[in-house]
N, C-alpha and C positions, 0 to 999 in steps of 0.2 A: 488916850495917849498912844502913840505908835511904839512898837517894840523896837529895840535897837540891839545890834550885835555888840556884846561887851567884850568878847574875846573869841578867837578861833585858833585852834592848834591842830597839827597833824604830825604823826610819827610814823615813819616807814623804815623800820629796822631791816626789813628784807623786801625788796621790790620784785622778786621773782624766785624761781626755784634755786635752791642752794643745797649744800651738803646737809643731809638730814640730821636734826638734833633730837635725841630721844626725849619723849614726854615723860616727866618724872611721875612717880606715884603720888597720890594725894598726901600732902605733908600733914604731920601730926604735931599738935602743940603750938601752932602759930597763934600769935595774939596781934592786935592792931599795932603794937609797938615793935614787932619783929622786924629786923633789918631785911628788906626785900631782896637784897643781893646775896644773902646767906642761905636762903631756903633752897634745898635740893641742889646745892652746888651752883646756884645761879640759873638753872634751867627752868625753874618754875615761873619766874618773872619774864615776861616777853616784851613789854613796852609800857611807856608812861606818858602822860600829858600833864603839864602844869598850867592850870587855868586861872587867870586873873579876872575877877569880876569887879571892874572899875567903871562906874561907881557901883558899889554893892547895894542892890535894891532889895526890898523885903520880898518881892515876888519876882522870881527869876527861874530859869531852867537851863540845864546844860544837856544838850543832846549829844550822846556818845554812840559811835558806830565803828565797825571794824571788820576785817577779813583776815582769816588765817588759813594757809595752805597746809593740809595734813596728809599723812601717809600711814596706812596700816598694811603690813606685809604678809601676815599669815592668818589672822584670826578675826573674829567679830568682837570688838571691844568698845566700851564707852570712853568718852573724853568729856571733861568739864571745863568750860571757859568761864572765868570769873572776872569781875571788875571790882576793885577795892578803892576806897576813897581815903586819902590821908591829907593832913595839913602840912606835911614836910616831904622832902624829896627822898628820904631814906627808909621810912617805915612803910609796911604794907598797907596799914589802915584797916578800915571796916568794910566788909563785903556789902556791896549795894546791888549786885546783879550776878546771876549765874544761869547758864544754860548747859544742857547735856545733849550729846549726840552720839550715835553709834557708828563706828567705822567698820566696814567689812572688807577684809583683805583677800578673800577668796576670788571674787570676780572683779571688784573695783578696788584699786589700792590708793588712789589719790582723790582727795576731797578738798573743796574750798568751802569753809564755813564763814557765813556772814551773820552779824548780829547788830542790834540797835536797842538802846534804852535811853531813858531820860531821868536826870536827877533834878527834882523840883525843890525850889526855895532853899537853896544852900545858904547857910548863915556865915560861911567863911569867905573872905575876900580872895584867899589863895587856896586852891585845892589841887592835889595831885591824884589823878586817876591811874591806877595800876592794872594792867591787863595780864592775866595769868592763864595757864593751861595745865591740866593734870590728868592722870590716869587713875580712877578710883580702884581699878583692879590691879594696878601695878604691872600691867603687861609690858614686856620688853620690846614688842614689835610696833610701837606707835611712835611716830616722828612728826616734828614740825619741819616742813620743807620749804615754806614760803609760797606766796608772799605773806608778809605781816603788815597790815595797815591799821591805824587807830586814829580816829579823828574826834574832835569835840568842838561844839559851837555853843557859846553861852549867850542867852538872850535875856533882856530885862528892860524896864519893868513889864510884867505881864498883867494885862488888864483883866 
């Protein structure tokens, strides 16, 4: 049986360089039920995608990819990009992906980070994927400058 595209979404909250937004420190005490808009004054949450898997097949996959433009102004610091999965539009959900990279502000101050992951065999007909960024060190010289893009394509059934 041939695979079919069940849904495709794209979110582009920033399509180019903009005013720098500070990257917040890693939040403490969040749970899957935490309101995503309340974490770190709203700067933790970057983008989301609401994916409908219709029809919901027992074997499916959602391919997620994105790009974030970053800036480090003075030091060498890590940032963590995460994707959380929720079944509603307000909670942060459960982490399904993370990647860490180091930004060096001494010689290069602007970076473009790209990532991709796949969520296999989701059991939910509607899922919200939430993209976040954080600074585990809490450094004050890390910023999101754009672009920010986040895409998802759901396929099924997978043979």
